[in-house]
C-alpha positions as CSV (number, residue, x, y, z in Angstrom):
1,M,18.8,-0.4,21.2
2,E,16.6,2.4,19.6
3,K,13.1,3.3,19.4
4,L,11.6,4.4,16.2
5,L,8.1,5.6,15.3
6,V,6.9,4.7,11.8
7,I,4.0,6.9,10.6
8,N,1.2,6.5,8.0
9,S,-0.6,9.6,7.9
10,G,-3.8,9.8,5.8
11,S,-6.0,12.8,4.9
12,S,-8.2,12.0,8.2
13,S,-6.2,9.4,10.1
14,L,-2.8,8.8,11.4
15,K,-1.6,5.2,11.8
16,F,1.7,4.5,13.7
17,K,4.0,1.7,15.1
18,L,6.9,1.9,17.5
19,L,9.6,-0.6,17.0
20,V,12.8,-1.1,18.9
21,M,15.8,-1.7,16.6
22,P,17.9,-3.6,15.6
23,E,15.7,-6.3,17.5
24,E,12.9,-5.3,15.1
25,K,10.2,-5.7,18.1
26,E,7.1,-4.0,18.2
27,V,6.4,-2.0,21.2
28,A,3.1,-0.3,20.3
29,D,0.8,0.3,17.4
30,G,-2.3,2.5,16.8
31,L,-4.4,4.6,15.1
32,V,-5.9,8.1,15.5
33,D,-8.9,8.0,13.0
34,R,-11.6,10.6,11.9
35,I,-9.2,13.5,12.2
36,G,-11.2,16.8,11.6
37,I,-14.5,14.6,11.5
38,D,-17.2,14.0,14.2
39,G,-16.7,10.8,16.0
40,S,-12.8,11.1,16.0
41,K,-11.0,8.2,18.0
42,I,-7.6,7.2,19.3
43,K,-6.7,3.4,19.5
44,I,-3.5,2.1,21.0
45,K,-2.2,-1.5,21.5
46,Y,0.9,-1.9,23.8
47,G,2.8,-4.1,26.2
48,D,1.3,-7.3,27.1
49,G,-1.9,-7.2,25.3
50,Q,-3.0,-3.9,26.7
51,K,-5.3,-1.6,24.8
52,Y,-6.2,2.1,25.1
53,E,-9.1,3.6,23.2
54,H,-10.7,6.9,23.5
55,A,-13.1,9.1,21.7
56,E,-12.2,12.7,21.6
57,E,-12.3,15.8,19.3
58,I,-9.1,15.8,17.2
59,K,-9.5,18.9,15.0
60,D,-6.2,18.6,12.9
61,H,-2.9,16.6,12.5
62,E,-0.9,18.6,14.8
63,V,-3.4,17.9,17.4
64,A,-3.2,14.0,16.6
65,V,0.5,14.2,17.0
66,D,0.3,16.1,20.3
67,R,-2.0,13.6,21.5
68,L,-0.1,10.6,20.5
69,T,3.2,11.6,22.0
70,F,1.4,12.7,25.0
71,L,-0.3,9.1,25.3
72,L,3.1,7.3,24.6
73,K,4.3,9.0,27.9
74,D,1.1,8.8,30.0
75,L,0.5,5.1,29.1
76,G,4.3,4.4,30.0
77,I,5.1,3.4,26.4
78,V,8.2,5.5,26.8
79,K,9.5,7.4,29.9
80,D,10.5,10.2,27.8
81,L,10.0,11.3,24.1
82,N,13.7,11.7,23.6
83,E,13.8,7.8,23.8
84,I,12.4,8.1,20.1
85,T,15.4,8.7,18.2
86,G,14.0,8.4,14.7
87,V,10.6,8.8,13.0
88,G,9.8,7.2,9.4
89,H,7.0,8.5,7.3
90,R,5.3,6.6,4.4
91,V,4.8,8.9,1.4
92,V,3.1,7.7,-1.5
93,A,4.4,9.7,-4.4
94,G,8.1,10.4,-4.8
95,G,8.0,11.1,-8.7
96,E,11.3,10.5,-10.4
97,Y,13.0,12.6,-7.9
98,F,12.9,10.1,-5.1
99,K,14.6,6.8,-5.9
100,H,15.1,5.4,-2.2
101,S,14.4,6.7,1.2
102,V,15.9,9.9,2.5
103,V,16.4,12.1,5.6
104,V,13.9,14.8,5.6
105,D,15.1,18.5,5.3
106,D,13.5,21.5,3.8
107,E,14.4,20.5,0.4
108,V,12.7,17.1,0.7
109,I,9.5,18.8,2.1
110,K,9.8,21.3,-0.8
111,H,9.7,18.5,-3.5
112,I,7.1,16.0,-1.7
113,D,4.7,19.3,-2.0
114,E,5.5,20.2,-5.4
115,I,4.7,16.4,-6.6
116,A,1.5,16.3,-4.4
117,D,-0.9,16.4,-7.5
118,M,0.5,13.0,-8.6
119,A,-1.2,11.8,-5.4
120,P,-3.4,14.2,-4.1
121,L,-5.3,11.8,-1.9
122,H,-2.2,11.0,0.0
123,N,0.9,13.3,-0.3
124,P,-0.6,16.4,1.1
125,A,-1.8,14.2,4.3
126,N,1.8,12.5,4.4
127,L,3.1,16.1,4.6
128,M,1.1,17.0,7.3
129,G,2.6,14.3,9.3
130,I,5.9,15.1,8.5
131,K,5.7,18.7,9.5
132,A,3.7,18.0,12.8
133,F,6.5,15.6,14.0
134,K,9.2,17.8,13.1
135,E,7.5,20.5,15.4
136,I,7.2,18.0,18.4
137,L,10.2,15.9,18.0
138,P,12.5,18.2,16.4
139,D,15.7,16.3,17.5
140,A,14.5,13.0,16.2
141,F,16.0,11.7,13.0
142,S,13.3,11.9,10.3
143,V,13.2,9.9,7.1
144,A,10.6,9.5,4.3
145,S,10.1,6.3,2.5
146,F,8.2,6.5,-0.9
147,D,5.8,4.0,-2.2
148,T,7.2,4.8,-5.9
149,A,10.8,4.3,-5.1
150,F,10.8,0.6,-5.5
151,H,9.5,1.2,-9.1
152,Q,12.2,3.3,-10.3
153,T,13.7,0.2,-11.5
154,I,11.1,-0.5,-14.1
155,P,12.3,-0.2,-17.9
156,A,11.2,2.6,-19.9
157,V,9.2,0.2,-22.2
158,N,7.1,-0.5,-19.3
159,Y,6.7,2.8,-17.4
160,L,6.1,4.9,-20.4
161,Y,2.7,5.6,-22.0
162,S,1.9,5.7,-25.6
163,T,1.4,9.4,-25.5
164,P,3.8,12.3,-27.1
165,Y,7.2,11.6,-25.7
166,E,7.2,15.2,-24.7
167,W,4.8,14.8,-22.0
168,Y,7.5,12.7,-20.5
169,Q,10.4,15.3,-21.2
170,D,8.4,18.1,-19.9
171,Y,5.9,16.9,-17.5
172,S,7.5,13.6,-16.1
173,V,4.2,11.8,-17.5
174,R,4.8,7.8,-16.8
175,R,3.8,5.0,-14.8
176,Y,5.1,5.4,-10.9
177,G,3.0,2.8,-9.2
178,A,2.5,2.5,-5.6
179,H,2.6,0.1,-2.6
180,G,6.3,-0.3,-3.6
181,I,7.5,-0.7,0.2
182,S,5.1,-3.7,0.7
183,H,6.0,-5.2,-2.7
184,K,9.7,-4.9,-1.7
185,Y,9.4,-6.3,1.6
186,V,7.1,-9.4,0.4
187,S,9.4,-10.2,-2.5
188,Q,12.3,-10.3,-0.2
189,L,10.5,-12.5,2.2
190,A,9.2,-14.7,-0.3
191,A,12.7,-15.4,-1.4
192,E,13.9,-16.3,2.0
193,K,10.8,-18.6,2.4
194,L,11.5,-20.2,-0.9
195,G,15.1,-20.5,0.1
196,K,16.5,-18.8,-3.1
197,P,18.4,-15.4,-3.8
198,V,15.7,-13.1,-4.7
199,E,18.0,-11.9,-7.5
200,D,17.4,-15.4,-8.9
201,L,13.5,-15.3,-9.0
202,K,10.7,-14.1,-11.2
203,L,7.8,-13.1,-8.8
204,I,4.5,-11.5,-8.9
205,T,3.3,-9.8,-5.9
206,C,-0.2,-9.0,-5.0
207,H,-0.8,-6.5,-2.9
208,L,-4.8,-6.6,-2.5
209,G,-6.5,-4.3,-0.2
210,A,-8.9,-1.1,-0.4
211,G,-6.2,-0.2,-2.7
212,S,-4.8,-3.0,-4.8
213,S,-1.8,-3.4,-7.0
214,V,0.0,-6.3,-8.7
215,C,3.7,-5.9,-9.4
216,A,6.2,-8.1,-11.4
217,V,9.4,-8.4,-9.4
218,K,12.2,-9.9,-11.6
219,N,15.6,-10.5,-10.3
220,G,14.8,-8.6,-6.9
221,K,13.7,-5.5,-8.7
222,S,10.4,-4.0,-9.7
223,F,9.9,-4.7,-13.4
224,D,6.2,-3.6,-13.9
225,I,3.2,-2.5,-11.8
226,S,-0.4,-2.2,-12.4
227,M,-1.0,1.2,-10.9
228,G,0.0,4.2,-13.2
229,F,0.8,7.8,-13.1
230,T,-1.6,8.0,-10.0
231,P,-2.9,4.9,-7.7
232,L,-6.2,5.2,-9.4
233,T,-5.4,2.8,-12.3
234,G,-4.7,-1.1,-12.4
235,V,-7.4,-3.6,-11.0
236,T,-10.5,-2.8,-9.5
237,M,-10.3,-1.4,-6.0
238,A,-12.6,-0.7,-3.1
239,T,-13.8,2.6,-4.3
240,R,-11.4,3.0,-7.3
241,S,-12.3,2.3,-10.7
242,G,-8.8,0.7,-11.8
243,D,-8.3,1.1,-15.7
244,V,-11.1,2.8,-17.9
245,D,-11.0,4.0,-21.3
246,A,-9.9,7.7,-21.4
247,A,-12.5,8.8,-23.9
248,L,-15.2,7.4,-21.7
249,L,-14.5,10.3,-19.1
250,G,-15.4,13.0,-21.8
251,Y,-18.5,10.9,-22.8
252,M,-19.9,10.7,-19.1
253,M,-19.1,14.6,-18.3
254,N,-21.4,15.2,-21.3
255,K,-24.0,12.8,-20.2
256,L,-23.9,13.7,-16.6
257,N,-23.4,17.3,-17.1
258,I,-19.9,17.4,-15.2
259,D,-18.1,20.5,-15.9
260,S,-15.1,19.7,-13.6
261,M,-12.5,17.0,-14.2
262,D,-12.0,17.3,-10.4
263,D,-15.9,16.1,-10.1
264,M,-15.2,12.9,-12.4
265,L,-12.1,11.9,-10.7
266,D,-13.9,12.3,-7.4
267,I,-16.5,9.7,-8.8
268,L,-13.4,7.2,-10.2
269,N,-11.7,7.6,-6.9
270,H,-14.4,7.4,-4.5
271,K,-17.6,6.0,-6.2
272,S,-16.2,3.4,-8.4
273,G,-14.5,0.0,-7.9
274,L,-16.3,-2.6,-5.8
275,I,-18.9,-0.1,-4.3
276,G,-19.8,1.3,-7.7
277,I,-20.4,-2.2,-9.2
278,S,-22.0,-3.8,-6.0
279,G,-24.1,-0.8,-4.8
280,V,-23.5,-2.8,-1.4
281,S,-20.2,-2.0,0.1
282,S,-16.4,-1.1,-0.7
283,D,-15.3,-4.0,1.7
284,M,-14.8,-7.5,0.4
285,R,-16.0,-9.4,3.4
286,D,-19.6,-7.5,3.0
287,L,-19.5,-8.4,-0.6
288,L,-18.9,-12.3,0.2
289,E,-21.7,-12.1,2.4
290,A,-24.3,-10.5,0.0
291,E,-22.9,-12.8,-2.7
292,G,-23.8,-15.7,-0.5
293,Q,-27.3,-14.3,0.3
294,G,-27.8,-14.1,-3.8
295,N,-27.1,-10.6,-4.5
296,K,-25.8,-10.8,-8.1
297,R,-24.1,-7.3,-8.1
298,A,-22.0,-8.2,-5.2
299,G,-20.9,-11.5,-7.0
300,L,-20.4,-9.7,-10.4
301,A,-17.9,-7.1,-8.3
302,I,-16.1,-9.9,-6.8
303,D,-15.5,-11.6,-10.2
304,M,-14.4,-8.5,-11.7
305,F,-11.7,-8.0,-8.9
306,V,-10.7,-11.6,-9.4
307,K,-10.5,-11.3,-13.0
308,N,-8.4,-8.1,-13.2
309,V,-6.0,-9.6,-10.7
310,V,-5.7,-13.0,-12.7
311,K,-5.2,-10.7,-16.1
312,Y,-2.5,-8.7,-14.6
313,I,-0.6,-12.0,-13.3
314,G,-0.9,-13.2,-16.8
315,E,0.3,-10.3,-18.3
316,Y,3.4,-10.1,-16.1
317,I,4.1,-14.1,-16.7
318,A,4.3,-13.1,-20.5
319,E,6.5,-10.1,-19.7
320,M,9.1,-11.7,-17.6
321,G,9.1,-15.0,-19.5
322,G,7.7,-17.2,-16.7
323,V,7.1,-16.9,-12.9
324,D,8.6,-18.8,-9.9
325,G,6.1,-17.5,-7.1
326,I,3.1,-15.7,-6.8
327,V,2.5,-13.7,-3.3
328,F,-0.8,-12.6,-2.0
329,T,-0.3,-9.9,0.9
330,A,-2.3,-7.1,2.4
331,G,-5.9,-7.0,3.7
332,I,-7.7,-9.1,1.1
333,G,-4.5,-11.0,0.1
334,E,-3.8,-12.1,3.5
335,N,-7.1,-12.4,4.9
336,S,-9.7,-13.3,2.4
337,I,-9.5,-17.1,2.0
338,P,-12.1,-17.5,-0.8
339,V,-10.8,-14.6,-3.0
340,R,-7.4,-16.3,-2.9
341,K,-8.7,-19.6,-3.7
342,R,-10.8,-18.1,-6.7
343,I,-7.8,-16.5,-8.3
344,M,-5.6,-19.8,-7.6
345,E,-8.3,-21.7,-9.2
346,R,-8.0,-19.5,-12.2
347,L,-4.4,-20.3,-12.3
348,E,-4.5,-24.0,-12.5
349,Y,-3.6,-24.0,-16.3
350,L,0.1,-23.0,-15.1
351,G,0.3,-26.3,-13.4
352,L,-0.3,-24.5,-10.0
353,T,-1.8,-26.8,-7.5
354,F,-2.5,-25.2,-4.1
355,D,-2.9,-26.5,-0.5
356,D,-6.7,-26.1,0.3
357,S,-6.0,-26.6,4.2
358,K,-3.4,-24.1,4.4
359,N,-5.2,-21.6,2.3
360,S,-8.3,-22.2,4.6
361,E,-6.0,-21.7,7.7
362,N,-4.4,-18.3,6.5
363,Y,-1.1,-20.1,7.0
364,E,1.7,-17.7,6.9
365,G,4.2,-19.2,4.0
366,I,4.0,-21.4,1.1
367,I,0.3,-22.5,0.4
368,S,0.9,-24.3,-2.8
369,Q,1.6,-28.0,-3.2
370,P,5.1,-29.3,-3.2
371,D,4.5,-30.7,-6.9
372,S,3.2,-27.2,-7.8
373,K,5.1,-25.8,-11.1
374,V,4.7,-22.3,-9.5
375,A,5.0,-21.4,-5.8
376,V,2.1,-19.7,-4.1
377,L,2.7,-17.6,-0.7
378,R,0.5,-15.8,1.7
379,L,2.7,-13.5,3.4
380,S,1.8,-10.6,6.0
381,T,3.4,-7.3,4.6
382,N,5.0,-5.2,7.2
383,E,5.9,-1.6,5.6
384,E,6.5,-0.3,9.1
385,L,9.4,-2.7,9.5
386,M,10.7,-1.9,6.0
387,I,10.8,1.9,6.8
388,A,12.4,1.3,10.3
389,R,15.1,-0.6,8.5
390,D,15.6,2.4,6.0
391,I,16.0,4.6,9.1
392,M,18.5,2.4,10.6
393,K,20.6,2.3,7.3
394,L,20.4,6.0,6.8
395,K,21.4,6.8,10.4
396,G,24.3,4.7,9.7
397,E,25.3,6.7,6.7
398,A,24.7,9.9,8.3
């Protein structure tokens, strides 16, 4: 029996899960929120429904890790930190260098830092978490799992942009995608639910949340992904624009007297998407409520989100020459009954028929009718479990 800690470190947050392996039992999970910001808070769920919540100043990730590891002992979740034999870290961008999860060493840290500009909102924060845990748990087996690794099987015809080929040769410009850990997990789980080998299936996995991506999974491998060189492109997201005409950026920089591309990218990353269209909120729950009260811009934002997801699903069906199953996962995909329903209704031309009662109950598993020509599944993603499995595999190989 081993206790493994899985970390998802954001720019101002640190999420974690502690799992017992190989039993795959979750022991605790929690969040250190608003790191370096007023109103920092620590939340931990553990044991038999026990909860810990406390507001305190957390000035940086090193302090967050120190407090977290102290609380793991203080709350009796572990008797000694040496019980934690492995730490896994989610890293968003791995470029072409990282094609699978790896044991963290100085060379790995160096490469993660070198490609930070591919995911400037994520990689620096991921790296802070790695370094902080290296200091506090130096003897733990440290592993980095990359959101882009699963997408390294995408063929060149799908990952290349129609830009000068030298951009790819000299600067590694290509589609990398994201959410690969989640897409891999739910595609394998979907195959289990459907009772078929994943290698025999054509699946489209929809990871829909604050960040959203749609992935074509052909014969168990990523075949295409809506996110691109960075996580900014693809479908409409909470605050990210998704796909826009590149020439529009120069046009609007002139109109708004914006001198810096960083300032424009800040608008596209933080002030666009659902919040940009609606002017109400970046949260789908808020938009659905506002739409119900007659807010037309909130309704428009939802319609654009649904349309873009449907558009990518249609594109990937054409690319793969058909589809056996469509999977909904992540915050919106798992929890928004009306959004799933609207997407499925738009796909009824495929011969897709869904079970409205199962959809309305947030049923875990197949939510399509038995006679549906395309299976539809609602599945809870578990990126932490996927990373824990990678830790066990790499420990076995070490």
